[in-house]
C-alpha angles and dihedrals in degrees: 000000000000113000112250127209106290122252118210128213130176118224112226123256094008139078090233111127118209124204132182132215097199142053096216106123096213093048091050090051091050091051092048091051092046094054097034112126131202121228090267088062095251124123111272098218133032119232088248091057092049090049092051091045092056099032095238134117121275094236089052090055091055093046093048094048092046092050100044107031145033137180132217142179123215093227094055101073142147110273093230111032092027091220111146117254115249118226120200099178135046091241092056091049094049089053093045095121088066087068096053110131091348118141110258123230094255091055091045091053091046090051091048091051089048091052092045091051092047092051091048090051090051092052091047093048093047090051094047093050093051093045090061092057105047111161126223122247092235093059096053118111123227096260093052092047093053092043090052093046092049092047092048093049091049107036106013125111127235092266093052092233105102135051111206120220118274094233092055096046117061104144092096131031116233094198135356094266133037091229091055089049089064091045090058094048090048090052093052091046091054089050088052090239094122118053114200107247120240085224090065110123111252091233086075087071111080115199123202129206092247091063096258125123141204133200120228100223093199093059097044129099122206144197121224113248091209124078114253088248090058091050089051090051089052089052091051092049096053095039093051108109090207094063094044094088090052093050091050091058093055106101088223089064096063089045092054094047090051091051091050091052092045092054089048086061094044092051091051092046091056091045095048093048092045090057087063093043090251121130132198132180101214115227139172094299092053092048092048096052092047090048089055090050090051091057089065109020141042123249088254092057092045088055086065092052091047092047092052092044094049091048092052090046089054091051090047090055089062094064117103111267096013113121122210092244090054090047092050090051090056093064093081091056091047092055091049092050094049091048093052092047092049093050094045092053099037093239122177103230115219112248116230126215121244113279115246091233092053106054120174110288126227089248092055094048092053093049103039105022103034105032100027095034098225132126103252089323093162088067099041102040139044114254094244089057092050095049090052107097098219093045091048091052093053095046090053096052 
């Protein structure tokens, strides 16, 4: 039914305002009887009494009143637009104080639209800024090239134009550790090689009260700034056996290999602690201890040290007065102690196998399989062994 001009009636002895959305006389009378209040503020008639009076079903009364009338009070308003709330049932009206100064649905929807539009604008402006500063393939350093190749292999589409979001693409691992994944993507964004996609979900943009914003890397999609032919040229360059020896001589290559191995250890540390329901946010101290381990042992051997240290930390957490956070923090000292003991006694540390939950990443395959020509050598051997030419030749046979 088309809404007609509203009629207004004031219920006696209250500030409740009653409005009708119909000109039908009987419907108006039913609505008046439904909303009529006695002097004590209670409703004068029950729905059963109204139904009997007009000879219709009780459920029909409720439907009719809710459709063709509403009440409001001038002191029960939206906290933003100050428009009075409309109540279409007695239950709503009886709970009216709950609505006092709350934001109405219309204002909530308007605020949501405003936030959505702002987030879309942020994404558009970020993309426009990066598009004006596209780098050339010839000016990219080695780290950037390998990061780009690993990202394309892991998250790129078949046309080499789009990078899918990390959180939606878990088939392959970009790097050994999720935190390192985001570091790689941030590096490529800073180099203007990844352009945030206009298809990125707006939830990836986080707004703060001070007007600032942050982008959740894991939720974001990107477009490659380079032409697909340039990406293919990059693949050919890295996968060319003749250039492998040149790449190995670049100082950045050893740094990148070390960072990959370090993150292999960090990822397993988190995993080993998590299996004991212990959690640690690795910082400089942890990275320094693991770096010292990598100077002497392979990642596979360091897995052994980490596993023992995590097991001891779990046992430590069971002691009276020892919290789980304190126990987790003890794991770094345990690793350092085991390393020092092993070196002092010349022990041959047992090499672990790869954990099923931590398969070799795309970054690791490029560094250790493609360039160094080994079979997951970054896991099986210490870096100084891999960078030694004779040792590298023997591991690749």
